Each structure stands twice: as structure tokens, then as C-alpha cells.
C-alpha positions, 0 to 999 in steps of 0.5 A: 222540170215539166213532169206532166209530160212524162218524157221519156228519153227513148221516145224521142220522135213523139217528144219532139213532136209535142215540143214542136206542137207547144212551140206552133201553139205559142207562136199562134197565141203570140200572132192573136196578141201582137200580130206580125207587124207594128201596126197590128201589135198597136190595134192589140194592145187594148187586148193584151191589156185586158188579161195583163200581158206584158211586153216581157211576156214569153208568149211574145217570142216566137224565134224557137218556133221559127227555128223548128219551122224553117229547119230546112233553111237552117239546115242550109245555113248549117251546111254553108257555115259549120267547119266540120259538118258535125251535128246533134240533133233531137237530143234530149238530157242535160245540156252540159252532158249531151252537146259537150264539145261541138260548135252551137252552129252543130247543135241543132234540137235539143231538149232538157227535161230537168230544166224545162230548156229547148236549145238550137244552135245556142239559143234557149228557150224555157217551155215552163215559162210558156205554160206558165204563162198560159195557165195564168192568162187562161182564167182571164180570157175565160172572163173576157170570153164571158163578157157581152160583146162589145162593137170593135173592128176584127183582129187581123192577121 
């Protein structure tokens, strides 16, 4: 769990605002480390190597951020594909007690503060893993930033 957040059940809007900001920040780190195409991912391998970022880094996966950012597209898909048009959204609590009996497509944004899992349509993403990875690489980033500059091509988006 992420006790540092002090998440309160009754402050749902603020909680999901913070969660979306965390997902967006992690996606921006992902763009810096991998770019948005295979070409940039190859070019940025030395950057990832310099701070010991592996291919299994939780920062690489931006699917959950995309679910939040492109919510309108997910809503259209839900409207077309949901059999009952029941739904739960902005749910905070243990998933085994908050979304029982609903199809995955009817379960939008849920957060379990006990596990730090965020779920959207059955897709799970552990936020504590992202926070741990950022904490792990922060000192390495500071160390790399303190080195004298070298001549290299600037990063492209």
C-alpha cells in the first residue's frame, strides 16, 4: 500500500486526480526513456543503460495512463459492447468487495489502496511498483545529471 498518500475514501475526486497525475508523470518518463516508436527506443538504450532501466521496468507500460487519458474512447466502446450498461467508476476499496457481479467492461477506474492496484476493465497496474522504480532511479539520474556534458544528439519525442 501507499500510506504516504493518506487516501481517504470520501475524497474520491482528489484521489483520482492524483492517480491520473501519477500515471501521466510515469508516461512522460516512459516517453523520455523509450520514445513513442521503436527507432527512439533503440536510440535511447544508452540512456536506459546508464540508469539501469530494464525491459521489464514498470515505467515502460503506459496502457493504464492511456485508459485514463482516452476515457472518451473507452466510453464509446463500453456503450457498444456492454450487455447491461451497468457500470462502476471512481471506486476506491478492495476489488474483491467493490465490483462483485459486474462484467469487466462495466468496471472502469478502480483503486485498491491496500494493494496499490489500479484497475480498468480487468487490466491491473500496480502503482507502488512505479513509485519504487522512480525512487530507485532518482539517485542514478542525479548522478548522471552531475556528469560533464558530452556531445550527443538531443532526444526527440
